[in-house]
N, C-alpha and C positions, 0 to 999 in steps of 0.2 A: 318461258322467259329466256330470251336470247340477247347476249351483250355484243355479239359479233355479227348479227344478221343472219346467222345460219339456222335453219329449222329442222335440218336432218344431218346426221353424222355419216350417212352413207355417201360420201363423196371423197374424191382423191385429195388427200391432205396437202399434196404439193401445190394445189391450186388455192389453197386457203392461205391468207397472209400470215397471221400469227395465231398459233393455237395456244400458247401459254405466255404468261408475262415475262418480261426481261429476256426474250428470245435473242440469242446471239451474244449474250454476256456470260455464257457458262464457263469460259476460260477465266475471265476476270474473277467471278465468283469462287472458282477453284482456287486460283491463286490467293485470294483473301482468306479463304478457309485454311489453306495450307500454312500460310504465314500466322494465323491466329493459333493453330495447332502447335506450331513449332514455338511460338511465344509462350503459349500456356505451359508446355513441358519444361522450358528453361525457367520460367517464373516458379513453377511448382518445385523443380530441384533445388533452386536457390532457397526457397522458403522452407523446405524440409531440411536442407543442410543447416540452415540458420537455427531452426528448432532443435535439430540433433546436437548441434555445437552448444547451444544454450543448455540443454539437458546434461550434457557431458561436463560442462563447466559448473553447473549447480551441484553435482554430486561427483566431484573429482576423485573421491576415494573409491567410489563404486560400491559403498555399503548398501544403498538403496536397491541397486540392482542385484546384489547378492542376496539380500533379504527376500526380494521378489521371486527370485529363482528358487531359493530354499523353501519358500512357502508352497510352491507348486511341486 
């Protein structure tokens, strides 16, 4: 079953038009991936900072933290 009309892969691939889908869009996909990666880390840092701040405000005296440390 061939979707590109080739019956044999023993050919010079420079003579074949497209070997895989979205050929030529590698740079665009790389930039989208890089932007998503940076966005993910910024969002993760903000979320974790908010969570840590919330935990610090909830136990301002540090008694829970001291009790957890002493327990171990």
